[in-house]
C-alpha positions as CSV (number, residue, x, y, z in Angstrom):
1,X,0.0,-0.1,0.1
2,X,1.7,3.5,-0.4
3,X,2.2,6.0,2.0
4,X,-0.1,9.4,1.9
5,X,2.9,12.1,1.2
6,X,0.9,14.5,3.4
7,X,2.4,11.9,6.4
8,X,5.6,11.3,5.4
9,X,7.6,8.2,3.7
10,X,8.4,6.8,6.9
11,X,4.7,4.9,7.4
12,X,5.6,2.8,3.9
13,X,6.5,-0.3,5.7
14,X,3.7,-0.4,8.1
15,X,1.5,-3.3,6.4
16,X,4.1,-5.4,8.0
17,X,2.8,-5.7,11.0
18,X,-0.7,-7.4,10.0
19,X,0.5,-9.7,7.2
20,X,0.3,-12.7,9.9
21,X,-3.3,-11.8,10.8
22,X,-3.9,-11.2,6.8
23,X,-2.6,-14.8,5.7
24,X,-4.8,-16.3,8.5
25,X,-7.9,-14.2,7.1
26,X,-6.7,-15.2,3.2
27,X,-7.1,-18.8,4.1
28,X,-10.2,-18.4,5.5
29,X,-11.7,-17.3,2.9
30,X,-10.0,-18.8,0.0
31,X,-13.2,-21.7,-0.9
32,X,-15.5,-18.8,-1.2
33,X,-13.2,-16.5,-3.1
34,X,-13.3,-19.3,-5.7
35,X,-17.1,-19.5,-5.9
36,X,-17.5,-15.6,-5.8
37,X,-15.2,-15.4,-8.7
38,X,-17.2,-16.9,-11.0
39,X,-19.3,-13.8,-10.7
40,X,-16.5,-11.8,-12.5
41,X,-18.7,-11.1,-16.1
42,X,-18.5,-9.0,-19.1
43,X,-21.4,-6.7,-16.8
44,X,-18.3,-5.8,-14.1
45,X,-15.4,-4.7,-17.0
46,X,-18.2,-2.4,-18.2
47,X,-18.5,-0.5,-15.1
48,X,-15.2,-0.6,-14.3
49,X,-14.3,1.1,-17.9
50,X,-17.6,3.6,-17.1
51,X,-16.2,4.5,-14.1
52,X,-12.8,5.4,-15.4
53,X,-14.0,7.4,-17.9
54,X,-16.3,9.2,-15.7
55,X,-13.3,9.8,-13.5
56,X,-11.0,11.1,-16.0
57,X,-13.6,13.3,-17.8
58,X,-14.1,14.8,-14.4
59,X,-10.4,15.2,-13.5
60,X,-10.2,16.9,-17.4
61,X,-13.3,19.3,-17.2
62,X,-14.4,19.9,-13.5
63,X,-11.0,19.4,-11.7
64,X,-8.1,20.5,-14.2
65,X,-10.8,22.5,-16.7
66,X,-7.4,25.2,-16.9
67,X,-4.1,24.9,-17.0
68,X,-2.1,25.7,-13.7
69,X,0.8,25.2,-12.0
70,X,-0.3,22.2,-9.1
71,X,1.0,22.8,-5.8
72,X,2.7,20.6,-3.2
73,X,-0.2,20.2,-1.3
74,X,-2.7,20.2,-4.6
75,X,-0.4,17.3,-5.6
76,X,0.1,15.4,-2.3
77,X,-3.6,16.2,-1.8
78,X,-4.4,14.1,-5.4
79,X,-1.8,11.6,-4.5
80,X,-3.8,11.0,-1.3
81,X,-7.0,10.5,-3.4
82,X,-6.1,8.3,-6.2
83,X,-4.4,6.1,-3.1
84,X,-7.5,6.2,-1.0
85,X,-9.7,5.4,-4.2
86,X,-7.9,2.2,-4.4
87,X,-7.7,1.0,-1.3
88,X,-11.8,1.6,-1.3
89,X,-11.8,-0.8,-4.3
90,X,-10.0,-3.0,-2.8
91,X,-11.7,-3.1,0.3
92,X,-14.9,-3.8,-2.1
93,X,-12.8,-7.0,-4.2
94,X,-12.3,-8.2,-0.4
95,X,-15.8,-8.6,0.3
96,X,-17.0,-9.5,-3.5
97,X,-13.7,-12.0,-4.2
98,X,-12.2,-13.2,-1.1
99,X,-9.6,-12.0,0.8
100,X,-7.1,-14.1,-1.6
101,X,-8.1,-11.8,-4.9
102,X,-7.7,-8.5,-2.3
103,X,-4.6,-9.5,-1.3
104,X,-3.2,-9.9,-4.8
105,X,-4.9,-7.0,-6.3
106,X,-3.1,-4.8,-3.3
107,X,-0.2,-6.6,-4.0
108,X,0.1,-6.0,-7.9
109,X,-1.4,-1.9,-7.0
110,X,1.9,-1.8,-5.0
111,X,4.4,-3.2,-7.6
112,X,2.6,-1.4,-10.5
113,X,2.4,2.3,-8.1
114,X,6.1,1.0,-7.3
115,X,7.4,1.1,-11.3
116,X,5.6,3.8,-11.6
117,X,8.5,5.9,-10.1
118,X,11.1,5.0,-12.8
119,X,7.9,6.6,-15.2
120,X,8.1,9.8,-12.9
121,X,11.8,10.3,-13.7
122,X,11.6,9.8,-17.3
123,X,9.0,12.2,-17.7
124,X,10.4,14.9,-15.8
125,X,13.3,14.3,-18.2
126,X,10.8,14.5,-21.6
127,X,9.5,17.9,-20.1
128,X,13.0,19.5,-19.2
129,X,14.1,18.9,-22.7
130,X,11.1,19.9,-24.6
131,X,11.2,22.5,-22.0
132,X,7.4,22.2,-21.1
133,X,6.1,25.0,-18.5
134,X,4.2,23.1,-16.0
135,X,1.3,24.0,-16.3
136,X,0.8,22.8,-19.8
137,X,2.5,19.2,-18.4
138,X,-1.0,18.0,-17.4
139,X,-2.4,18.1,-20.2
140,X,0.2,16.3,-21.6
141,X,-0.1,13.8,-18.8
142,X,-3.8,13.8,-19.3
143,X,-4.1,12.0,-22.7
144,X,-0.3,10.2,-21.9
145,X,-2.5,8.2,-19.2
146,X,-5.9,7.6,-21.3
147,X,-3.4,6.1,-23.8
148,X,-1.7,3.9,-21.2
149,X,-5.0,2.2,-19.7
150,X,-6.1,1.2,-23.3
151,X,-2.3,-0.1,-23.8
152,X,-2.3,-1.7,-20.6
153,X,-6.0,-3.3,-21.3
154,X,-4.5,-4.6,-24.2
155,X,-0.7,-6.1,-22.8
156,X,-3.0,-7.7,-19.7
157,X,-5.6,-9.2,-21.7
158,X,-2.7,-10.7,-24.4
159,X,-0.1,-11.9,-21.4
160,X,-2.8,-13.6,-19.4
161,X,-3.9,-15.4,-22.9
162,X,-0.3,-16.7,-23.4
163,X,0.2,-17.6,-19.5
164,X,-2.8,-19.6,-20.0
165,X,-2.2,-21.3,-23.3
166,X,1.1,-21.5,-23.0
167,X,2.4,-22.6,-19.7
168,X,6.2,-22.3,-20.8
169,X,5.4,-18.3,-21.3
170,X,6.1,-18.0,-17.1
171,X,9.9,-18.7,-17.8
172,X,10.1,-16.4,-20.3
173,X,8.4,-13.8,-18.4
174,X,10.0,-14.5,-14.9
175,X,13.5,-14.8,-16.8
176,X,13.0,-10.9,-18.4
177,X,12.0,-9.7,-14.8
178,X,15.3,-10.7,-13.2
179,X,16.9,-9.0,-16.7
180,X,15.4,-6.2,-16.4
181,X,15.9,-5.9,-12.6
182,X,19.3,-6.7,-13.0
183,X,19.8,-4.1,-15.7
184,X,17.8,-1.5,-13.5
185,X,20.7,-1.7,-10.7
186,X,23.5,-2.2,-12.9
187,X,22.8,-0.7,-16.1
188,X,21.1,2.6,-15.0
189,X,20.0,2.9,-18.2
190,X,20.0,6.3,-20.6
191,X,16.4,8.1,-20.5
192,X,17.5,10.4,-23.2
193,X,14.7,11.8,-25.2
194,X,17.3,13.6,-27.7
195,X,17.9,11.5,-30.7
196,X,14.5,10.2,-31.0
197,X,13.5,8.0,-34.3
198,X,9.8,8.5,-33.2
199,X,10.1,12.1,-33.6
200,X,11.7,11.8,-36.9
201,X,9.7,9.6,-38.4
202,X,6.5,11.6,-37.7
203,X,8.1,14.8,-38.5
204,X,8.4,13.6,-41.8
205,X,4.9,12.5,-42.6
206,X,3.6,15.5,-40.5
207,X,4.3,18.6,-40.6
208,X,5.3,20.3,-37.0
209,X,5.2,24.4,-36.5
210,X,8.1,25.6,-34.4
211,X,6.3,28.0,-32.2
212,X,5.2,27.4,-28.8
213,X,1.2,27.0,-29.1
214,X,0.3,26.7,-25.4
215,X,-1.4,23.6,-24.6
216,X,-2.7,23.0,-28.0
217,X,-2.0,19.4,-29.9
218,X,-2.3,20.8,-33.1
219,X,-3.1,24.7,-34.9
220,X,-3.6,26.3,-38.3
221,X,-0.9,28.6,-39.9
222,X,-1.8,29.3,-43.2
223,X,-4.8,27.4,-43.5
224,X,-2.8,24.4,-43.0
225,X,-3.0,22.4,-40.1
226,X,0.1,21.4,-38.0
227,X,1.3,19.7,-35.2
228,X,2.7,21.3,-32.3
229,X,6.4,20.8,-30.3
230,X,3.1,20.1,-27.1
231,X,1.7,16.8,-29.5
232,X,5.4,15.4,-30.2
233,X,6.4,14.9,-25.9
234,X,3.1,13.7,-26.1
235,X,4.0,11.0,-28.7
236,X,7.2,10.5,-26.4
237,X,5.2,9.7,-23.4
238,X,3.0,7.6,-25.3
239,X,5.6,5.4,-26.5
240,X,7.8,5.4,-23.3
241,X,4.7,3.9,-21.6
242,X,4.4,1.5,-24.2
243,X,8.3,0.2,-23.3
244,X,7.4,0.3,-19.2
245,X,3.9,-1.7,-20.2
246,X,6.5,-4.5,-21.2
247,X,8.1,-4.4,-17.8
248,X,4.7,-3.9,-16.0
249,X,2.5,-6.5,-17.2
250,X,4.7,-9.4,-16.8
251,X,5.0,-8.2,-13.1
252,X,1.6,-8.1,-12.6
253,X,1.3,-11.2,-14.2
254,X,3.9,-13.1,-12.0
255,X,1.3,-11.9,-8.7
256,X,-1.8,-12.8,-9.9
257,X,-2.8,-16.6,-9.6
258,X,-2.8,-18.1,-13.0
259,X,-5.9,-19.8,-14.4
260,X,-8.0,-18.0,-11.9
261,X,-11.6,-16.5,-12.7
262,X,-10.6,-13.2,-11.7
263,X,-6.7,-13.2,-13.1
264,X,-7.7,-10.5,-15.9
265,X,-9.6,-8.4,-13.5
266,X,-7.2,-8.2,-10.9
267,X,-4.3,-7.6,-13.5
268,X,-5.8,-5.0,-14.9
269,X,-7.6,-2.7,-12.5
270,X,-4.4,-2.8,-9.8
271,X,-2.7,-1.5,-13.1
272,X,-5.5,0.9,-13.8
273,X,-5.4,2.8,-10.3
274,X,-1.6,2.7,-10.4
275,X,-1.9,4.4,-13.6
276,X,-4.7,6.9,-12.4
277,X,-2.4,8.5,-9.6
278,X,0.8,8.3,-11.9
279,X,0.3,12.2,-12.8
280,X,-0.1,13.6,-9.0
281,X,2.4,11.4,-8.2
282,X,5.1,12.9,-11.2
283,X,4.2,16.6,-9.9
284,X,4.2,15.3,-5.9
285,X,8.0,13.7,-6.5
286,X,9.5,14.7,-9.9
287,X,11.6,17.9,-8.5
288,X,13.3,16.0,-5.9
289,X,13.7,12.5,-7.0
290,X,17.1,12.6,-6.5
291,X,16.4,12.5,-2.9
292,X,15.3,8.4,-3.8
293,X,19.2,7.3,-4.5
294,X,18.8,4.1,-3.7
295,X,14.9,3.9,-5.3
296,X,16.4,1.9,-8.0
297,X,17.6,-1.2,-6.1
298,X,14.6,-1.7,-4.3
299,X,12.5,-1.7,-7.7
300,X,15.2,-3.9,-8.6
301,X,14.6,-6.1,-5.9
302,X,11.1,-6.1,-6.5
303,X,11.9,-7.2,-10.5
304,X,13.7,-9.9,-10.1
305,X,11.9,-11.2,-6.8
306,X,8.5,-11.5,-8.7
307,X,10.6,-13.2,-11.8
308,X,12.3,-15.7,-9.3
309,X,8.8,-16.5,-7.9
310,X,7.3,-16.9,-11.2
311,X,10.6,-19.3,-12.4
312,X,10.1,-21.2,-8.9
313,X,6.2,-21.1,-9.9
314,X,6.3,-22.7,-12.8
315,X,8.8,-25.2,-11.7
316,X,6.7,-26.5,-9.0
317,X,4.5,-27.5,-11.8
318,X,6.6,-28.9,-14.4
319,X,5.8,-32.7,-14.8
320,X,9.5,-33.5,-15.5
321,X,10.8,-31.5,-12.8
322,X,8.5,-33.1,-10.4
323,X,9.3,-36.3,-11.2
324,X,12.5,-35.7,-10.6
325,X,12.8,-33.6,-7.8
326,X,9.7,-36.2,-6.4
327,X,7.1,-33.7,-5.6
328,X,3.7,-33.2,-6.4
329,X,3.4,-31.1,-10.3
330,X,-0.6,-30.7,-9.2
331,X,-0.2,-29.5,-5.6
332,X,-3.2,-26.7,-5.4
333,X,-2.1,-23.2,-3.3
334,X,1.0,-20.9,-3.7
335,X,4.5,-21.8,-3.1
336,X,4.9,-18.7,-1.7
337,X,1.4,-16.9,-0.3
338,X,-0.1,-13.9,-1.4
339,X,0.3,-12.0,2.3
340,X,4.6,-13.3,2.1
341,X,4.5,-11.7,-1.1
342,X,3.1,-8.7,-0.2
343,X,5.0,-8.2,3.2
344,X,8.3,-8.8,0.9
345,X,7.6,-6.2,-1.8
346,X,6.6,-3.6,1.0
347,X,10.6,-4.3,3.0
348,X,11.9,-3.9,-0.7
349,X,10.5,-1.3,-1.3
350,X,10.9,0.4,2.3
351,X,14.1,-0.3,3.0
352,X,15.6,1.5,-0.4
353,X,13.5,4.6,0.5
354,X,15.0,4.4,4.5
355,X,18.3,4.1,3.0
356,X,17.6,6.8,0.5
357,X,16.3,9.3,3.6
358,X,19.1,8.1,6.2
359,X,22.4,8.3,3.5
360,X,21.4,11.3,1.3
361,X,23.6,12.1,-1.8
362,X,26.2,15.1,-0.8
363,X,25.3,16.6,-4.2
364,X,21.7,16.4,-5.9
365,X,22.0,16.0,-9.9
366,X,19.5,18.3,-12.1
367,X,18.2,15.7,-14.5
368,X,14.9,14.9,-12.7
369,X,13.9,18.7,-11.9
370,X,10.7,19.6,-13.4
371,X,10.8,22.4,-16.3
372,X,9.7,25.7,-14.7
373,X,6.5,27.8,-16.4
374,X,8.3,30.4,-18.7
375,X,11.2,28.3,-19.8
376,X,11.8,28.4,-23.6
377,X,11.0,25.3,-25.1
378,X,13.5,23.7,-26.9
379,X,13.4,22.6,-30.5
380,X,12.2,19.1,-31.0
381,X,14.8,16.9,-32.1
């Protein structure tokens, strides 16, 4: 469960204490959860989609109708709002599908929410590179989030179908998560958007004005419709989310139980709630991301843990390995209980955040700063 920034980062690991109670409660309701899971219908998918559409429409037309610079207090409020909404939905899942599904939702939400920290850094670099004023960044992120919801739905449905049809894909997903985690810890990665093939291709196909045009994505010059530099930024934001989805979808599929009727629903909804809170989280943290110097190692450990758990589960149900090792390949239940997975993930992220605050860098970098209003936009490459 993510912390409430208004109360401080130190509260992140506070879920560890009741994990044993969660495990006991989960064991008591797992049978009821299996029966209740069958009630996940197309109607529930439609209802959830309508809810998300209404929230996004209110966000754009009511709560953030005018382009402005979000204050720290406002960003903290909206971060807490989206987190509280996710937890309220989590309570509904508990009542509806049972404790096991609820813990898987909470674990998936925490994993996706933690991985979104890397999105925050990339968005900050992109906006700073193109000199996008702060008051226009929210509009870009809104449409970027809308595209991300659609892409995540496609990725989750495709990934779940692959897992159910081809069990060997668990080995591939697990190995990929471990590779990504190690690369995040030791390879870092250059997030510079400077020489972008997508931008070069788009400029060849669509005329782009070099004049800043406020929060508009398209303008008319001499009667000709032209894209604005802000639209190029939106393209980069959308393209980076595709890359993040490649990491996050296998991660969420490593948390939920394969084969359960609610697998796709839990994977998608936990993913979407993490995405919905990403904008507020960005405005809250982007300017101080340099404070979390050890966060990458925490995220790396989470990916490696989920990947290793996915491989272990695949090995446990492999007939050949079971015959060699003498265990039952058809045994029910989890090799690692969902409550234990939740505790491990909370501990890993909490430790990296606590270490970052306890041992701050002597000299902060400038890569994570938010472009301020009035900055001169850079010429898109």
